[in-house]
C-alpha positions in Angstrom: 44.5 -37.8 6.7 44.5 -34.9 4.5 42.2 -36.5 1.6 39.8 -37.4 4.8 39.3 -33.9 5.7 39.0 -32.7 2.1 36.4 -35.4 1.3 34.6 -34.4 4.5 35.0 -30.6 4.0 33.7 -31.7 0.5 30.7 -33.6 1.9 29.6 -30.4 4.1 29.5 -27.9 1.4 27.0 -30.3 -0.5 24.5 -30.3 2.7 24.7 -26.5 3.1 21.3 -24.7 2.1 21.8 -22.4 -1.0 23.1 -18.9 0.3 21.3 -15.7 -0.7 22.9 -12.2 -1.1 23.2 -11.0 1.8 24.4 -14.6 3.3 27.2 -14.4 0.5 28.7 -11.1 2.1 29.2 -13.2 4.8 30.9 -15.3 3.1 33.0 -13.2 1.5 34.1 -11.7 4.9 34.6 -15.5 5.9 37.2 -15.2 2.9 39.1 -12.3 3.5 39.6 -13.5 6.8 41.0 -16.5 5.5 43.4 -14.5 3.8 44.8 -13.1 6.8 45.3 -16.2 8.1 47.2 -17.4 5.4 49.6 -14.8 6.0 50.0 -16.0 9.3 50.4 -19.3 8.2 53.6 -18.4 6.3 55.2 -16.6 8.9 54.4 -19.0 12.0 55.0 -22.3 10.0 52.2 -24.3 10.6 51.9 -27.5 9.2 49.3 -28.5 6.5 47.0 -30.7 9.0 47.1 -27.5 10.8 46.2 -25.7 8.2 43.0 -27.9 7.5 41.7 -27.6 10.5 42.2 -24.0 10.8 40.3 -23.4 7.4 37.4 -26.2 8.5 36.8 -24.3 12.2 36.9 -21.3 10.0 33.9 -22.4 7.7 31.9 -23.9 10.4 32.1 -20.7 12.4 31.4 -18.9 9.1 28.0 -21.7 8.3 26.6 -21.0 11.8 26.4 -17.5 11.2 24.8 -18.0 7.8 22.3 -19.9 9.3 21.8 -17.9 12.1 21.4 -14.8 9.8 19.1 -16.6 7.5 16.7 -18.1 10.6 16.5 -14.5 12.0 15.2 -13.2 8.5 13.0 -16.0 8.1 11.7 -15.6 11.8 11.2 -12.0 10.5 9.8 -12.4 7.1 7.1 -14.3 8.7 6.2 -12.0 11.3 5.8 -9.6 9.1 3.6 -11.8 6.8 1.4 -12.3 10.0 0.9 -8.8 11.0 -0.1 -7.7 7.4 -2.8 -10.8 7.5 -3.9 -9.7 10.7 -4.2 -5.7 9.8 -5.9 -6.8 6.6 -8.4 -8.6 8.4 -9.0 -5.9 11.1 -9.9 -3.3 8.5 -12.7 -5.6 6.9 -13.5 -5.9 10.1 -13.5 -2.5 11.5 -16.3 -2.0 8.0 -18.3 -4.2 8.7 -19.1 -3.5 12.3 -20.6 0.0 11.5 -23.1 -1.9 8.9 -26.4 -3.1 10.8 -28.9 -5.0 8.7 -27.3 -3.5 5.6 -27.4 0.0 6.9 -24.7 2.5 8.5 -25.4 2.6 12.5 -24.9 5.3 14.7 -25.0 3.1 17.1 -22.6 4.3 19.6 -20.8 1.6 20.5 -20.1 0.2 17.0 -18.7 3.2 16.1 -16.6 2.9 19.5 -15.4 -0.5 18.2 -14.7 0.3 14.4 -12.4 3.2 16.3 -10.6 0.4 18.4 -10.0 -1.7 15.3 -8.9 1.1 13.3 -6.1 1.8 16.2 -5.1 -1.3 16.5 -4.5 -1.6 12.8 -2.1 2.1 12.8 -0.3 -0.2 15.4 0.3 -3.3 13.6 1.3 -1.4 10.3 4.3 0.0 12.0 5.2 -3.9 12.7 5.9 -4.8 9.0 9.3 -5.3 8.2 9.5 -5.8 4.5 8.8 -3.1 1.9 6.4 -5.5 0.0 4.3 -5.9 3.0 4.2 -2.1 3.3 3.4 -1.8 -0.3 0.2 -4.4 0.4 -0.7 -2.7 3.0 -0.8 1.0 1.2 -2.6 -0.4 -1.5 -5.0 -1.9 1.1 -5.5 1.4 2.7 -6.4 3.0 -0.6 -9.2 0.4 -1.0 -10.4 1.1 2.5 -10.5 4.8 2.1 -12.9 4.5 -0.6 -14.7 1.8 1.1 -15.1 3.6 4.2 -15.9 7.1 2.1 -18.9 5.5 0.7 -20.1 4.1 3.9 -20.3 7.1 5.3 -22.4 9.1 2.3 -25.4 7.1 2.8 -27.4 8.1 -0.6 -24.6 10.0 -2.0 -24.7 12.6 0.8 -22.6 13.5 3.8 -23.6 12.6 7.1 -25.5 15.1 8.8 -24.5 16.4 12.8 -27.7 14.8 14.2 -26.3 11.4 13.1 -23.6 11.5 15.4 -26.2 12.4 18.1 -28.1 9.5 17.3 -30.6 11.3 15.7 -31.6 10.6 11.2 -30.2 12.1 8.7 -33.1 14.2 8.1 -32.9 15.9 11.5 -31.4 18.9 12.5 -29.1 18.5 15.6 -31.5 20.7 17.5 -34.2 18.6 17.0 -32.4 15.7 17.6 -31.4 16.4 21.0 -34.4 18.8 22.1 -36.7 15.6 21.3 -38.6 14.2 24.3 -37.5 10.9 22.8 -33.7 11.6 23.2 -31.9 10.1 25.5 -30.6 11.9 28.5 -26.9 12.9 29.3 -25.9 12.4 25.6 -25.6 8.7 26.1 -25.8 8.0 22.6 -23.9 11.0 21.0 -20.3 9.6 19.4 -17.7 10.8 21.0 -15.3 13.4 18.6 -12.3 11.7 19.3 -13.7 7.8 18.2 -15.0 10.5 14.9 -11.8 11.6 14.6 -10.3 8.2 14.5 -12.3 6.9 11.8 -12.1 10.0 9.6 -8.4 10.5 10.0 -8.3 7.5 8.6 -10.3 7.7 5.5 -8.5 11.2 4.9 -4.9 11.2 3.0 -2.5 12.6 5.0 -0.6 15.7 4.2 2.5 13.7 3.1 0.8 10.9 1.2 2.6 9.8 -1.8 0.1 9.3 -4.5 1.4 6.1 -6.9 -0.3 8.1 -9.9 2.3 10.8 -9.7 4.7 8.4 -11.8 1.8 8.0 -14.5 2.3 10.1 -17.5 -0.4 11.6 -19.8 -1.2 10.2 -23.4 1.0 11.4 -26.2 0.3 10.8 -30.0 0.9 7.3 -30.1 -0.8 5.9 -27.2 -3.6 7.4 -28.3 -3.2 6.0 -31.8 -2.5 2.4 -30.3 -5.9 3.0 -28.1 -7.7 3.4 -31.4 -6.3 0.3 -33.2 -7.1 -1.7 -30.1 -10.8 -0.8 -30.2 -11.1 1.9 -27.5 -12.7 4.4 -29.4 -14.4 6.2 -26.3 -11.5 6.9 -24.7 -9.6 8.5 -28.0 -12.8 10.6 -28.4 -12.9 11.7 -24.7 -9.0 12.4 -24.8 -9.5 14.3 -27.7 -12.3 16.1 -26.0 -10.5 17.1 -23.0 -7.4 18.2 -25.3 -9.7 21.1 -26.8 -12.1 21.4 -24.3 -12.6 23.0 -20.7 -15.5 23.4 -18.5 -17.0 27.1 -16.7 -19.9 26.7 -13.8 -22.3 25.0 -17.0 -21.2 26.0 -19.7 -18.1 24.3 -22.0 -15.8 26.3 -23.7 -12.9 25.6 -26.3 -9.2 26.2 -25.0 -7.3 28.9 -26.9 -10.4 31.1 -27.3 -10.4 34.0 -25.2 -14.1 35.4 -24.2 -15.9 32.5 -26.8 -19.4 32.2 -26.6 -20.3 28.8 -25.3 -19.9 26.1 -27.7 -22.6 23.8 -29.6 -22.7 20.1 -29.4 -22.3 19.7 -32.7 -19.3 21.6 -32.9 -17.6 19.9 -29.9 -18.6 16.6 -32.0 -17.2 17.9 -35.0 -13.8 18.5 -33.7 -13.7 15.3 -31.9 -14.0 13.8 -35.3 -11.3 15.9 -36.7 -8.6 14.9 -34.3 -9.6 11.0 -34.8 -8.7 11.9 -38.3 -5.4 13.7 -37.5 -4.1 10.8 -35.2 -5.2 8.3 -38.2 -2.7 10.4 -40.4 0.2 10.0 -38.2 
């Protein structure tokens, strides 16, 4: 009887799925319970068969707990992954809906739809359950900030107020709304709350954690390594920024008070000199 139970227990564990670190913690708790049962066994004088049955029951219960925890984690992770995919897809559509025939539109319905999609995304992002998914979303958000900023600055200029009234970029608000061709009752005007949703999305929040905060400036070794890799232009630029700064339309040298604006030849000579100083290190 004893050998049969031991063989069954060994076969049982061979079929258990490998446990994660979290699930191993559950197993450790079960082992602690076994120690407590061991103390009770010594007191109650249980038979060997009874002990084996108790151990089997405890391990079955523990395995069920492990399986439940694993299933819950997998379900949570799968849902988070689906939420991430949905959020990224909606962001792409939000950018597409305000582009008509390759140009930014001021159609009221298009902007309302764009704002609704962005609002959906803002709701979905709070349903992301893993740090990895949250980081991926934040990275995509940074990209979309840049993308939307470019979309909302056609020809490199910010949108005029007339644009949001249904006018063209070269009109003033007054010219647009007084025009006899302008629709009555402001039916083409884009609601301010809709504009707020879009522009809040592309703006950096006050508590934004910039991943660049962990980056460092180039040191001498970095500069030397760049030069050896063939990135001479980057090295020259680093040298230039090290010694010069701009004031309006003039370039001045750092550490020189009230100096005259420097000439191109002097700037180039300092950059070249800096290059040779690093080569000597």
